[in-house]
N, C-alpha and C positions, 0 to 999 in steps of 0.2 A: 504494500500500500504506500503510494508516494505522497509525501506531505508537501503541501505548497509552501514555497519560500516566503518567509515573513518580509514585510516591507522594512527596509533598513534606512534609518534617518540619523543624520548627524546634526546636532544642535550646537551652534558655535556662537561665541561672544567675541567678535573681532574688535580690535581697537582698544581705546583706553577706558571704555565704559566699565565701571566696577560694580554694576548692579545686575545680579543674575537671578533674582527670585522668579521673575516671569519666565525666563528660559528654563528654569528647573520645574516650574509648574507645567509648562508645555511638554517638556521631556517626560515627565511622569505620566501625563495624560496620554501621550502617544504610546508609552510603554504599557499602560493599563489597557489600551485599546488593542494590544497584541503586536505592536511593532517592536522591532529591535532598535534601541536608541543608544547613541554614543553622544556624550556631552564632553566638549573639549575643555571647558573651564574658561576662566577670565583671561583677558589681555592677549588674545591670539592674533598673529599677523595673518593677512590673507593667504600668504604662502603656507603657513602652518595649517590653516583651515582646509585648504584645497588638498594638501598632502594627506591629511587625516581622512578626508572624504574618499580619496582614491585608495588609500591603504585599507580602509574599512569596507570598501566596495558598497557604498551607500547608494540608494535610489534617490534620496532627497537630502538636500543640504539646506538647513534653516539657520539664517543669521538673525540674531537678536541684537538690535542696535538702539540704544537710548541716548547716545552721545551726540547725535546730530551729524554724524559722519557718513550717513547712508548713501549720499550722492557720490562719495568717493569709494566706499567699501564694496558696494554691490557691483559697480562696473569692474573693479579690480578683481574681485573673486570670479566673476563671469569670464573675464579675460583669461585668468589662470586656468579655469576649467577647460576652456577652449584650447589653450596652448598645450594642455596635458591630455588631449583627446578624451576629455571627460564631460563634454558639453551635453551629454544625454542625462546627466544628473539634474533633477529638477531643483531649481534655486528659488527658495521662498524666504520670507522673513517677517519680522515683526518688530514693534517698538514704537517709539515716538517719531512718526514720519508724517509730515504734513500731506494733506490730500493731493495737492498739486505735484509734490515730489513722488507720491505713490503712483500717480498716473504716468508721469514721465519714466519712472523706473520700469513699469510694466510695458509701456509703449515701445521703449527702446530694447526690450528683451532682457533687461538685467535681472528681472525677478518675474516668476510666473504668478505668484500670489503674495500679498502682503496683508498682515493682520495687525490691528492696533490693540492696545491694552483694553481689557474688558470684554473682548470677544470671547464667546463661549468656546472652550477647548474642543467641544464636539464638532464645531464648524471647521476647525483646523483638521481634525481627524477625518471628517467627511471629505474635505477638499483633497487631502492627500490620497485617500482611497479611490476617489473618483478619477483623479489625475493618473494614478498608477493603472487603474483599469483601462482608461483611454489609451495610455501609452502601450500597454501590453496587447490590447486588441488591435491597435494600428500597426504593430510590429510584424 
């Protein structure tokens, strides 16, 4: 009997942001929903985040950014994923991101989905499951 592979998610805190409660809450919710979750800890560089995502063979990379550096960090992480032939990893994120920046990040392809504080974790779980289902059915 073959067991279906669990969705693997890396939750990362890039940059100088020192607040990780939200990232830990999301990581726990994803784990409780049956996903395999890796949390990188605080103060990671984009290079460290992408290296961990590749080493852990994740399906989804979630960046938690509260520092205001989202317009720099998302493009850099996306660039590194592409350079390392890992552009198929879904890049999502959350944190304090103004609506106009969220729209720009999504329009330019730097993030597939963005979630703000207070969003129910069930919505994040559902988005990931739907995205992975779409990804596997189109492959």
